C-alpha positions as CSV (number, residue, x, y, z in Angstrom):
1,M,13.7,16.3,-26.8
2,A,17.4,17.2,-27.1
3,P,19.0,16.3,-30.0
4,K,20.2,12.8,-30.9
5,R,23.8,11.8,-31.6
6,D,25.5,8.7,-31.7
7,I,28.2,7.5,-29.0
8,Q,31.8,8.5,-30.3
9,A,33.9,5.8,-28.2
10,A,37.1,4.1,-29.0
11,G,35.8,0.9,-31.0
12,V,32.0,1.8,-31.2
13,G,31.3,2.9,-34.8
14,Q,33.7,5.6,-34.8
15,A,34.7,7.3,-37.7
16,G,38.1,8.1,-38.9
17,A,39.7,10.9,-41.2
18,G,40.2,7.8,-43.4
19,G,36.7,6.8,-44.1
20,N,33.6,5.4,-42.2
21,Q,33.9,2.2,-40.1
22,P,31.2,-0.2,-40.0
23,G,28.0,1.0,-37.8
24,L,27.2,-0.8,-34.8
25,G,23.7,-2.4,-36.2
26,P,22.4,-5.1,-34.1
27,G,23.7,-7.7,-37.1
28,S,27.2,-6.4,-37.4
29,G,30.5,-8.4,-35.8
30,V,31.5,-5.4,-34.7
31,G,28.4,-4.4,-32.7
32,S,27.9,-7.6,-31.2
33,E,31.3,-7.3,-29.9
34,A,31.4,-3.5,-28.6
35,G,27.7,-3.5,-27.8
36,A,28.5,-5.6,-25.1
37,N,30.3,-2.5,-23.3
38,V,27.1,-0.1,-24.4
39,T,25.2,1.2,-21.1
40,I,21.7,2.7,-20.5
41,R,23.6,5.8,-19.6
42,D,25.0,5.8,-23.3
43,I,21.5,5.0,-24.8
44,A,20.4,8.0,-22.8
45,R,23.4,10.4,-23.9
46,S,22.1,9.0,-27.7
47,A,18.6,9.6,-27.2
48,G,18.7,12.8,-25.0
49,V,16.4,11.3,-22.2
50,S,17.2,10.2,-18.6
51,V,18.6,7.2,-17.4
52,G,15.3,6.1,-15.8
53,T,13.6,6.8,-19.0
54,V,15.7,4.4,-20.8
55,S,15.5,1.5,-18.1
56,R,11.5,1.8,-18.4
57,A,11.7,1.8,-22.1
58,L,14.1,-1.3,-22.1
59,K,11.9,-3.3,-19.3
60,N,8.5,-2.5,-20.9
61,Q,7.3,-0.4,-17.9
62,P,4.3,1.9,-18.0
63,G,4.8,5.6,-18.0
64,L,5.8,6.3,-21.5
65,T,4.3,7.1,-24.6
66,E,4.6,4.8,-27.5
67,E,6.7,7.0,-29.8
68,T,9.3,7.4,-27.0
69,R,9.5,3.8,-26.4
70,R,9.9,3.2,-29.9
71,E,12.8,5.9,-30.4
72,I,14.8,4.5,-27.2
73,Q,14.5,1.1,-28.4
74,A,15.8,2.0,-31.8
75,A,18.9,3.6,-30.1
76,A,19.7,0.7,-28.2
77,D,19.5,-1.5,-31.6
78,R,21.6,1.4,-33.3
79,L,24.3,1.2,-30.7
80,G,24.3,-2.6,-30.6
81,Y,23.1,-2.9,-27.0
82,D,23.4,-6.5,-25.8
83,R,19.5,-6.7,-24.1
84,S,20.6,-10.0,-22.5
85,K,21.7,-7.4,-19.6
86,L,18.4,-7.0,-18.7
87,Q,17.8,-10.7,-17.9
88,R,20.9,-10.8,-16.1
89,S,20.8,-8.0,-13.8
90,R,20.0,-8.7,-10.2
91,I,18.0,-6.8,-7.6
92,R,21.1,-6.4,-4.9
93,R,19.9,-3.4,-3.0
94,V,16.2,-2.5,-1.9
95,A,15.3,0.7,-0.3
96,F,12.0,0.4,1.9
97,L,10.4,3.6,2.0
98,L,8.0,5.1,4.5
99,H,5.9,8.1,4.4
100,R,6.9,10.6,7.1
101,Q,3.3,10.6,8.4
102,H,3.7,6.8,8.8
103,N,6.9,7.6,10.5
104,T,5.5,7.9,14.1
105,L,4.8,6.2,17.6
106,A,1.4,5.4,16.5
107,S,2.1,3.7,13.3
108,S,5.1,1.8,14.5
109,P,2.9,-1.2,15.7
110,F,1.6,-1.8,12.3
111,F,4.9,-0.9,10.0
112,S,7.5,-2.4,11.9
113,P,6.8,-5.8,11.7
114,I,6.0,-5.6,7.5
115,L,9.8,-3.7,8.1
116,H,10.6,-7.1,9.9
117,G,9.1,-9.4,7.3
118,V,11.0,-7.9,4.6
119,E,14.2,-7.6,6.3
120,E,14.1,-11.4,6.8
121,A,13.3,-12.2,3.3
122,C,16.0,-9.9,2.3
123,R,18.4,-11.9,4.3
124,R,17.2,-15.4,2.9
125,E,18.0,-13.5,-0.5
126,G,21.2,-12.0,-0.2
127,I,19.9,-8.5,-0.5
128,A,21.1,-5.5,1.4
129,L,18.1,-3.5,2.9
130,S,17.8,0.2,3.7
131,F,15.1,2.4,5.3
132,L,14.2,5.6,3.9
133,S,11.6,8.0,5.4
134,L,10.4,10.5,2.7
135,G,7.9,13.3,2.3
136,P,7.1,15.4,-0.5
137,A,9.2,18.2,0.2
138,D,12.6,15.7,0.5
139,P,15.0,15.9,-2.4
140,I,13.6,12.4,-3.8
141,S,16.3,12.1,-6.2
142,D,19.3,13.2,-4.1
143,Q,18.0,10.7,-1.1
144,L,17.8,7.8,-3.9
145,R,21.8,8.6,-5.2
146,L,22.7,8.5,-1.6
147,H,21.2,5.1,-0.7
148,H,21.9,3.7,-4.5
149,P,19.0,1.2,-4.4
150,D,18.3,-1.2,-7.4
151,A,14.6,-1.2,-6.3
152,L,12.0,0.1,-4.0
153,L,9.5,-0.8,-1.9
154,C,7.0,1.9,-0.9
155,A,5.0,1.2,2.5
156,G,1.6,2.8,3.2
157,F,0.4,5.9,1.8
158,F,2.1,8.2,-0.8
159,E,0.8,11.3,-2.9
160,A,0.3,10.6,-6.4
161,E,3.1,13.1,-7.2
162,L,5.4,11.6,-5.0
163,L,4.9,8.2,-6.5
164,T,5.4,9.8,-10.0
165,L,8.9,11.2,-8.7
166,L,9.9,7.9,-7.6
167,R,8.9,6.2,-10.8
168,Q,10.5,8.3,-13.0
169,S,14.1,6.8,-11.2
170,G,13.4,3.7,-13.6
171,K,13.7,1.7,-10.7
172,P,11.2,-1.6,-10.0
173,I,8.7,-0.3,-7.6
174,T,6.3,-2.4,-5.3
175,L,3.4,-0.9,-3.1
176,I,2.9,-2.6,0.0
177,D,-0.7,-1.6,1.8
178,A,-1.4,0.8,-0.6
179,K,-2.5,0.5,-4.4
180,A,-2.1,3.0,-7.5
181,R,-2.9,2.7,-11.1
182,G,0.3,1.3,-12.7
183,F,1.9,-0.3,-9.7
184,T,2.4,-3.7,-8.6
185,S,0.8,-3.9,-5.0
186,V,-0.1,-6.2,-2.2
187,N,-2.8,-5.4,0.7
188,P,-4.2,-7.4,3.1
189,D,-8.2,-7.8,2.4
190,H,-9.3,-4.3,3.5
191,R,-12.8,-4.7,2.4
192,G,-13.3,-8.1,3.6
193,G,-12.1,-7.7,6.9
194,A,-14.3,-4.9,7.5
195,Y,-17.5,-6.9,6.0
196,Q,-16.5,-9.7,8.7
197,A,-16.1,-7.2,11.6
198,T,-19.6,-5.4,10.6
199,C,-21.5,-8.6,10.4
200,H,-19.8,-9.7,13.9
201,L,-21.5,-6.6,15.2
202,I,-24.7,-7.3,13.4
203,E,-24.8,-11.0,15.0
204,R,-24.1,-9.5,18.3
205,G,-27.5,-7.7,18.2
206,C,-25.8,-4.1,17.9
207,R,-27.9,-1.8,16.1
208,R,-26.2,1.4,15.4
209,I,-22.8,0.4,14.2
210,A,-20.5,3.7,13.7
211,Y,-17.5,3.6,11.6
212,L,-14.5,5.9,12.6
213,G,-12.4,6.3,9.7
214,G,-9.0,8.3,9.4
215,W,-7.9,10.0,6.4
216,P,-9.9,9.2,3.3
217,A,-7.0,9.7,1.0
218,H,-5.8,6.2,2.0
219,Y,-6.4,3.4,-0.1
220,S,-6.9,1.2,3.3
221,I,-9.7,3.4,4.9
222,R,-11.5,3.9,1.8
223,E,-11.9,-0.1,1.3
224,R,-12.3,-0.4,4.9
225,A,-15.6,1.9,4.9
226,Q,-17.0,0.1,1.9
227,G,-16.8,-3.4,3.7
228,Y,-18.7,-1.9,6.3
229,R,-21.3,-0.2,4.1
230,Q,-21.8,-3.4,1.9
231,A,-22.2,-5.2,5.5
232,L,-24.7,-3.0,6.3
233,F,-26.4,-3.2,3.2
234,D,-26.4,-6.8,2.7
235,H,-28.2,-7.2,6.4
236,G,-31.0,-5.0,5.4
237,M,-30.0,-2.1,7.6
238,L,-30.3,1.5,6.7
239,A,-27.5,3.4,7.2
240,D,-27.2,6.4,8.9
241,P,-24.7,9.3,7.7
242,R,-24.1,10.3,10.9
243,L,-22.6,7.3,12.1
244,E,-19.6,7.5,9.9
245,T,-16.8,10.3,10.2
246,F,-13.5,10.8,9.0
247,F,-10.4,12.8,10.4
248,Q,-9.8,16.4,9.3
249,P,-6.6,16.9,7.1
250,G,-3.8,17.7,9.2
251,T,-5.5,15.9,12.4
252,D,-3.3,13.6,14.1
253,L,-4.7,10.2,15.2
254,E,-5.0,10.8,19.0
255,E,-7.0,14.2,18.6
256,G,-8.8,13.0,15.7
257,A,-10.0,9.4,17.5
258,Q,-11.3,11.5,20.5
259,E,-13.0,14.2,18.5
260,A,-14.9,11.4,16.6
261,M,-15.5,9.8,20.0
262,R,-17.1,12.9,21.4
263,Y,-19.3,13.8,18.2
264,F,-20.4,10.0,18.2
265,L,-21.6,10.2,21.9
266,D,-23.2,13.5,21.9
267,L,-25.8,12.2,19.2
268,P,-29.3,11.9,20.1
269,E,-29.0,8.7,19.6
270,P,-25.4,7.7,20.2
271,P,-24.0,4.4,18.7
272,D,-23.9,0.9,20.4
273,A,-21.0,-0.3,18.6
274,V,-18.2,1.2,16.8
275,F,-15.4,0.2,14.4
276,A,-12.4,1.9,13.7
277,F,-10.0,1.7,10.8
278,N,-7.4,0.5,13.0
279,D,-6.5,-0.7,16.6
280,S,-4.9,2.6,17.8
281,T,-7.9,4.5,16.9
282,A,-10.0,1.9,18.4
283,L,-8.5,1.9,21.7
284,I,-8.4,5.8,22.1
285,A,-12.1,5.9,21.4
286,M,-12.8,2.9,23.9
287,H,-10.7,5.0,26.8
288,A,-12.8,8.2,25.5
289,A,-16.2,6.1,26.0
290,Q,-14.9,5.0,29.2
291,E,-14.1,8.3,30.4
292,R,-17.8,9.4,30.1
293,G,-18.8,6.2,32.3
294,L,-19.6,3.5,29.8
295,Q,-18.8,0.1,30.3
296,V,-17.4,-1.8,27.3
297,P,-18.9,-3.7,26.2
298,R,-22.0,-3.7,28.1
299,D,-22.9,-0.1,26.8
300,I,-20.8,0.0,23.7
301,T,-18.8,-2.3,21.7
302,F,-15.5,-1.9,19.6
303,V,-13.8,-3.4,17.1
304,G,-10.4,-2.3,15.7
305,F,-8.4,-3.6,12.5
306,D,-4.5,-4.8,12.5
307,D,-4.0,-6.7,15.8
308,I,-1.3,-5.0,17.2
309,T,0.2,-6.3,20.4
310,A,-1.6,-3.4,22.4
311,A,-5.0,-4.7,21.5
312,A,-4.8,-8.0,23.3
313,L,-3.5,-6.0,26.4
314,A,-6.3,-3.6,26.4
315,R,-9.2,-3.6,29.1
316,P,-10.8,-5.3,27.9
317,P,-9.2,-6.7,25.2
318,L,-10.2,-5.6,21.6
319,T,-11.8,-7.4,19.0
320,T,-9.9,-6.9,15.7
321,L,-8.9,-8.0,12.3
322,R,-5.4,-9.9,12.2
323,I,-3.3,-9.2,9.5
324,D,0.1,-11.0,9.2
325,K,2.3,-8.4,8.8
326,E,5.4,-9.8,8.4
327,K,4.0,-12.1,5.8
328,L,2.8,-8.6,3.9
329,G,6.4,-7.5,3.9
330,A,7.9,-10.5,2.7
331,E,5.3,-10.9,-0.1
332,G,5.9,-7.3,-1.2
333,L,9.7,-8.4,-1.6
334,R,8.7,-11.5,-3.7
335,L,6.5,-9.3,-6.1
336,L,9.7,-6.8,-6.4
337,L,11.7,-9.9,-7.4
338,Q,9.5,-11.1,-10.0
339,T,10.8,-12.0,-13.2
340,D,8.8,-9.7,-15.3
341,P,8.8,-6.1,-14.4
342,A,6.0,-4.8,-17.0
343,E,3.4,-7.2,-15.2
344,I,1.4,-5.3,-12.8
345,T,-0.1,-7.1,-10.5
346,D,-2.4,-6.8,-7.0
347,H,-2.2,-9.7,-4.3
348,I,-4.8,-9.7,-1.6
349,L,-3.6,-11.6,1.7
350,P,-6.4,-13.0,4.1
351,V,-7.0,-11.6,7.5
352,E,-8.9,-13.3,10.5
353,L,-11.6,-11.9,13.0
354,L,-10.2,-12.2,16.5
355,A,-13.4,-12.0,18.7
356,R,-12.2,-10.6,22.1
357,E,-14.3,-9.3,25.0
358,S,-14.8,-6.0,23.8
359,T,-17.7,-7.7,21.6
360,A,-18.4,-10.0,24.2
361,V,-22.2,-9.4,24.4
362,T,-25.7,-10.2,22.6
363,R,-28.0,-7.6,22.7
364,P,-31.8,-7.9,21.9
365,P,-32.6,-8.4,18.1
366,A,-33.6,-5.0,16.2
367,Q,-37.3,-4.4,15.7
368,T,-38.7,-4.6,12.4
369,N,-40.5,-1.4,12.8
370,D,-37.7,0.5,14.1
371,K,-37.4,3.3,11.4
372,S,-34.3,4.8,13.3
373,A,-31.1,5.2,10.8
374,G,-28.6,2.3,11.2
375,S,-31.0,0.0,12.2
376,G,-33.8,-1.7,10.2
377,K,-34.6,-5.3,9.2
378,R,-32.0,-7.7,9.8
379,S,-31.3,-10.5,7.3
380,K,-29.6,-14.0,7.9
381,T,-25.8,-13.3,7.9
382,A,-24.5,-13.0,4.2
383,S,-20.9,-13.0,3.9
384,A,-19.1,-11.4,0.9
385,R,-16.0,-13.4,1.5
386,P,-14.9,-16.6,3.7
387,S,-15.0,-15.5,7.2
388,Q,-12.3,-16.6,9.6
389,T,-13.0,-16.4,13.1
390,R,-10.7,-16.9,16.3
391,R,-11.6,-16.6,19.8
392,S,-8.5,-14.9,21.3
């Protein structure tokens, strides 16, 4: 850490040749008057740390050692910093950050409504909103200086290293459709929705239910896989590991979905149902099955997740889990504006199962002596979370 020094500014504890003036302690008259002009940049210079570090220390945000926090707070007191500025400061500019891997045509049907929800909420609050697409190789600090936001909304997946760089800015951050230690976040009920979807397929008599996952580094995809497995377990069904697959790193969505579907259909015992981690993947997989001559839902059924517009327009229309994406964005902004930035909260919004024609079939119940993986004795439906189902 660089050597500490007090700020030498007119009227701020300046020592002259004729003797020392009073220091700027928290209780001194000079400090209370001149301290109103002390900024966190002054404190940063005095303590030999960055402005972002000072901001986190004064706001009691995570990411600092207690020793660093105490030293910065002592420097603030020594300079007579007016801490009421923290309460008076207001977020006026917000940057909506999206990872470059999400800034694609396939991801737009999901993230565009989230951005619209944030935009509407910002308009009501009188907040200026900017959009920024980022990747690990981008000059993060330069981009943030260009946009000059007071706070950040990060939507979707971000590498841990990238989140660390963003946190070093000292700006309040809320994650949308993502979760990481030490960050406030808001998510749809990924696990509960996947549980509902899998239960729905089981109730239709499906015995070999495949899970078509995406990139396992994503929090939402891991959570949906857990919901799928929990539903199988709760129904006494033996999980076949061959019926669960994820994309390889570097694989794009269309290539990954087609490759996964070819793999499933080439199994000695192919699945009679597929639960895909999102609608775009489910639609690609369903088309691949139809190209093989399979009829949906007679031969194989499909469920997606997210309820993008294309899901209802598909042939047949796709059963899916509806997420109120605009509400998700608005809730992210609400959490970002909460009064206590040191409080870490994780909010979960409910999802709704929309049963459509892609699962409009009832198969004969599984036989109790069926020993094939992915099948077994079925118990009565046991939902871990309240189920919302609507015909669409």
